[in-house]
C-alpha positions in Angstrom: 112.2 -26.3 213.3 113.2 -23.4 211.0 115.9 -24.4 208.5 116.0 -21.3 206.3 115.0 -17.7 206.2 113.7 -15.5 203.4 113.8 -11.8 203.9 112.3 -8.9 202.0 114.8 -6.1 201.5 113.3 -2.6 201.8 112.0 -2.1 205.3 113.5 -5.4 206.6 117.2 -5.1 205.8 117.5 -1.4 205.0 115.3 1.5 206.0 114.6 2.2 202.4 110.8 1.8 202.1 110.1 5.5 202.5 112.8 6.3 199.9 110.8 4.3 197.4 107.6 6.1 198.3 109.3 9.5 197.8 110.7 8.3 194.5 107.2 7.5 193.3 106.1 11.0 194.3 109.0 12.7 192.6 108.6 10.6 189.4 105.0 11.8 188.8 104.6 15.1 190.6 105.9 17.4 187.9 104.0 16.0 184.9 100.9 14.6 186.7 100.4 16.7 189.9 96.7 16.1 189.8 97.2 12.3 190.0 100.3 12.0 192.2 98.5 11.4 195.5 96.4 8.5 194.0 99.6 7.0 192.5 101.4 7.2 195.8 98.4 5.8 197.6 98.3 2.8 195.2 102.0 2.3 195.8 101.6 2.2 199.5 98.8 -0.3 199.3 101.0 -2.5 197.1 104.4 -2.3 198.7 106.5 -5.3 197.9 105.5 -5.7 194.2 107.4 -4.7 191.2 107.5 -0.9 190.5 106.8 -1.7 186.8 103.5 -3.3 187.7 102.6 -0.1 189.6 103.7 2.1 186.7 101.4 0.1 184.4 98.5 0.5 186.9 99.1 4.2 187.3 98.9 4.8 183.5 96.1 2.4 182.8 93.8 3.2 185.8 94.8 6.6 187.2 96.4 8.8 184.5 94.5 6.9 181.7 97.1 7.4 179.1 99.0 4.8 177.0 101.8 3.1 179.0 104.6 3.3 176.5 107.6 4.6 178.5 108.4 1.7 180.8 112.2 1.8 180.3 112.4 5.5 180.8 110.3 5.4 184.0 112.5 2.6 185.4 115.7 4.6 184.6 114.3 7.8 186.2 113.1 5.9 189.3 116.5 4.3 189.8 118.1 7.7 189.3 115.9 9.2 192.0 116.2 6.4 194.6 119.4 4.5 194.2 121.9 7.0 195.8 119.7 7.4 198.9 119.2 3.6 199.2 123.0 3.1 199.1 123.2 5.5 202.1 120.1 4.2 204.0 120.6 2.8 207.5 120.0 -0.8 208.4 116.8 -1.7 210.1 117.8 -2.0 213.8 119.2 -5.5 214.6 119.3 -6.7 211.0 123.1 -6.3 210.3 123.9 -7.8 213.7 121.7 -10.8 213.0 123.2 -11.3 209.6 126.7 -11.1 210.9 126.1 -13.6 213.7 123.7 -16.1 212.1 124.3 -16.2 208.4 126.3 -19.5 208.9 123.5 -20.9 211.2 120.7 -20.3 208.8 120.7 -20.2 205.0 119.3 -16.7 204.3 117.6 -15.7 201.0 116.3 -12.4 199.8 113.0 -12.1 197.9 112.2 -8.5 196.8 110.2 -6.6 194.3 113.2 -4.6 193.4 114.6 -5.4 189.9 117.1 -8.2 190.3 120.0 -6.5 188.6 119.5 -3.5 190.8 119.2 -5.4 194.1 122.4 -7.4 193.3 124.2 -4.1 192.8 122.9 -2.6 196.0 123.8 -5.7 198.0 127.3 -5.7 196.6 127.8 -2.0 197.2 126.6 -2.4 200.8 128.8 -5.4 201.4 125.8 -7.7 202.0 126.3 -10.4 199.3 128.3 -12.7 201.6 125.4 -13.0 204.0 122.9 -14.5 201.6 122.6 -17.9 199.9 120.7 -16.2 197.1 119.2 -12.8 196.2 116.3 -12.7 193.9 114.2 -9.8 192.6 111.6 -8.9 190.0 110.3 -9.6 187.4 109.6 -12.8 189.3 106.8 -12.4 191.9 107.7 -13.1 195.5 105.5 -16.2 195.6 107.4 -17.5 192.5 110.7 -16.8 194.1 109.6 -18.7 197.3 108.5 -21.7 195.3 111.7 -21.7 193.4 113.8 -21.7 196.6 111.6 -24.4 198.2 111.9 -26.6 195.1 115.6 -26.3 194.4 116.8 -26.6 198.0 114.2 -29.2 199.1 112.7 -27.2 202.0 109.2 -28.0 203.3 107.2 -24.7 203.7 106.9 -25.3 207.5 110.7 -25.2 207.6 111.0 -21.6 206.3 109.9 -18.2 207.6 109.5 -15.2 205.5 110.0 -11.7 207.1 108.4 -8.8 205.3 106.9 -5.4 205.9 103.9 -5.4 203.5 100.6 -7.1 203.1 101.8 -8.4 199.8 104.6 -10.2 201.7 102.1 -11.7 204.0 100.0 -12.9 201.1 103.0 -14.5 199.4 103.9 -16.4 202.6 100.3 -17.5 202.9 100.1 -18.6 199.3 103.2 -20.7 199.6 102.6 -22.1 203.1 105.5 -20.3 204.8 105.5 -19.0 208.3 105.4 -15.2 208.3 106.8 -12.5 210.6 105.8 -8.9 210.0 108.1 -6.0 210.5 105.8 -3.3 211.9 106.3 0.5 211.5 104.1 3.5 212.2 103.1 3.3 208.5 102.2 -0.4 208.4 99.0 -1.4 206.7 96.2 -2.4 209.1 96.1 -5.9 207.8 99.7 -6.4 208.9 98.9 -5.5 212.5 96.8 -8.7 212.7 99.7 -11.0 212.1 100.4 -13.6 214.8 104.1 -12.9 214.6 105.2 -9.2 214.4 108.2 -7.1 215.6 109.2 -3.5 215.4 112.7 -4.4 214.2 115.1 -7.3 214.2 117.0 -6.6 217.4 115.4 -9.7 219.1 114.9 -11.8 215.9 117.2 -14.7 217.1 115.4 -14.9 220.4 112.1 -14.8 218.5 113.1 -17.8 216.4 114.3 -19.7 219.4 111.2 -19.1 221.4 108.6 -19.8 218.7 110.1 -22.3 216.3 112.8 -24.4 218.0 
């Protein structure tokens, strides 16, 4: 039986994954137009991990210049993306599920978004009340999951993680959690092989009842 839920944020709660992709493009296209496609490609293959990890990879392995402007890159990325995220629609079914079931299941957020930023977004979107905890980077998702399991005493088989990226699937596998993939037209091929997958969360309660109760 499932006793708790852990949700990714971008692409599971809000339709904000594409906003982040466009932010990567805008961040690098002016100064490094010759590298921007490879940087975006790397981002898409590593959705769900900290933007700062991807910034470092871009400089060290694609641009091949010293990575010395982390704080400025983070500020500019937030400046590009935040306003659009605050206006982004919910993934279909997510808000209704949270509204109806947040007292039935303890629900947690594990995201690659910086923690201070995700707490601000959740507050501005009126979402804080639906979650037992919201955690973001610099902690990795697997570290966040282990922290939740340890402090709240859940067994891995009692928790399901819902994500939209291969890195989410890997975090669930590493920590022994059940995993459900939110599938979109842009989903990575590996994600399509998941046992449990859905196009949105409109039937998530029914899915939990049918598969885990």
